[in-house]
C-alpha positions as a Markdown table, in Angstrom:
| # | Residue | x | y | z |
|---|---|---|---|---|
| 1 | Met | 60.2 | 269.9 | -32.9 |
| 2 | Ala | 61.1 | 271.7 | -29.6 |
| 3 | Thr | 59.7 | 268.8 | -27.6 |
| 4 | Ile | 62.1 | 266.3 | -29.4 |
| 5 | Leu | 65.0 | 268.6 | -28.8 |
| 6 | Ile | 64.2 | 268.8 | -25.1 |
| 7 | Trp | 64.0 | 265.0 | -24.9 |
| 8 | Met | 67.4 | 264.7 | -26.6 |
| 9 | Ala | 69.0 | 267.3 | -24.4 |
| 10 | Ser | 67.6 | 265.5 | -21.3 |
| 11 | Phe | 69.0 | 262.2 | -22.4 |
| 12 | Val | 72.4 | 263.8 | -23.0 |
| 13 | Ile | 72.3 | 265.3 | -19.6 |
| 14 | Gly | 71.4 | 261.9 | -18.1 |
| 15 | Gly | 74.3 | 260.3 | -19.9 |
| 16 | Val | 76.8 | 262.9 | -18.8 |
| 17 | Gly | 75.5 | 262.4 | -15.2 |
| 18 | Tyr | 76.0 | 258.7 | -15.5 |
| 19 | Asn | 79.6 | 259.1 | -16.7 |
| 20 | Ala | 80.5 | 261.9 | -14.3 |
| 21 | Ser | 79.3 | 259.9 | -11.3 |
| 22 | Lys | 81.6 | 256.9 | -11.9 |
| 23 | Lys | 83.8 | 257.4 | -8.9 |
| 24 | Gln | 81.2 | 258.6 | -6.5 |
| 25 | Leu | 78.3 | 256.1 | -6.9 |
| 26 | Ser | 77.7 | 252.4 | -7.1 |
| 27 | Glu | 76.5 | 251.0 | -10.4 |
| 28 | Leu | 72.8 | 250.9 | -9.3 |
| 29 | Gly | 73.2 | 254.4 | -7.9 |
| 30 | Arg | 74.6 | 255.6 | -11.2 |
| 31 | Ile | 71.7 | 254.2 | -13.1 |
| 32 | Leu | 69.1 | 255.6 | -10.8 |
| 33 | Phe | 70.8 | 259.0 | -10.6 |
| 34 | Ser | 71.0 | 259.3 | -14.3 |
| 35 | Ile | 67.3 | 258.4 | -14.7 |
| 36 | Met | 66.4 | 261.0 | -12.1 |
| 37 | Leu | 68.7 | 263.5 | -13.7 |
| 38 | Thr | 67.1 | 262.9 | -17.1 |
| 39 | Leu | 63.6 | 263.3 | -15.7 |
| 40 | Ser | 64.4 | 266.4 | -13.7 |
| 41 | Ser | 66.2 | 268.1 | -16.7 |
| 42 | Trp | 63.2 | 267.2 | -18.9 |
| 43 | Leu | 60.8 | 268.8 | -16.5 |
| 44 | Leu | 62.9 | 271.9 | -15.9 |
| 45 | Ile | 63.7 | 272.5 | -19.5 |
| 46 | Ser | 60.1 | 272.0 | -20.5 |
| 47 | Tyr | 58.9 | 274.5 | -17.9 |
| 48 | Ile | 61.5 | 277.1 | -18.9 |
| 49 | Ala | 60.5 | 276.6 | -22.6 |
| 50 | Trp | 56.8 | 277.0 | -21.7 |
| 51 | Val | 57.5 | 280.1 | -19.7 |
| 52 | Leu | 59.4 | 281.6 | -22.7 |
| 53 | Gly | 56.4 | 280.8 | -24.9 |
| 54 | Val | 57.9 | 278.0 | -27.0 |
| 55 | Glu | 55.3 | 275.8 | -28.6 |
| 56 | Leu | 55.5 | 272.4 | -27.1 |
| 57 | Asp | 53.6 | 269.2 | -28.0 |
| 58 | Ile | 53.0 | 268.0 | -24.4 |
| 59 | Gly | 49.6 | 267.0 | -23.1 |
| 60 | Thr | 49.9 | 269.2 | -20.0 |
| 61 | Val | 50.6 | 272.2 | -22.2 |
| 62 | Ser | 47.7 | 271.4 | -24.5 |
| 63 | Asp | 45.3 | 270.9 | -21.6 |
| 64 | Gly | 46.4 | 274.2 | -20.1 |
| 65 | Lys | 47.5 | 272.6 | -16.8 |
| 66 | Met | 51.1 | 273.8 | -16.6 |
| 67 | Gln | 50.4 | 276.5 | -14.1 |
| 68 | Glu | 48.8 | 273.9 | -11.7 |
| 69 | His | 52.0 | 271.8 | -11.7 |
| 70 | Trp | 54.5 | 274.5 | -11.0 |
| 71 | Trp | 56.0 | 272.4 | -8.1 |
| 72 | Leu | 56.9 | 269.4 | -10.3 |
| 73 | Pro | 60.4 | 270.5 | -11.6 |
| 74 | Ile | 61.4 | 271.5 | -8.0 |
| 75 | Val | 60.4 | 268.1 | -6.6 |
| 76 | Ala | 62.2 | 266.3 | -9.4 |
| 77 | Leu | 65.4 | 268.2 | -8.8 |
| 78 | Ile | 65.2 | 267.5 | -5.1 |
| 79 | Met | 64.7 | 263.8 | -5.8 |
| 80 | Ala | 67.7 | 263.7 | -8.1 |
| 81 | Val | 69.8 | 265.2 | -5.4 |
| 82 | Phe | 68.5 | 262.6 | -2.9 |
| 83 | Ser | 69.2 | 259.8 | -5.3 |
| 84 | Tyr | 72.8 | 261.0 | -5.6 |
| 85 | Phe | 73.3 | 261.1 | -1.8 |
| 86 | Ala | 71.4 | 257.8 | -1.2 |
| 87 | Phe | 73.8 | 255.8 | -3.4 |
| 88 | Lys | 77.0 | 257.7 | -2.7 |
| 89 | Lys | 79.9 | 255.5 | -1.9 |
| 90 | Asp | 81.5 | 255.7 | 1.5 |
| 91 | Glu | 85.0 | 257.3 | 1.5 |
| 92 | Gln | 87.4 | 255.1 | 3.3 |
């Protein structure tokens, strides 16, 4: 159940990011930024829930490999920031 709630929260965050970036990004940039925001929020929330001991139905958790992939949420957040700046409209 927690896994579904994390997915739902991630999609809400992605939708909010899509709407909030209307003036700053082009249409393609808004779509890519919201996808990256959804992915990075899913990873970050999943890792926080895993650290707190919430039971998650994720293959990486079941296989016991979460500790090996500690770097993944950080990289996803950095890529979301890069996607924002890559498609930022020029102020004129």
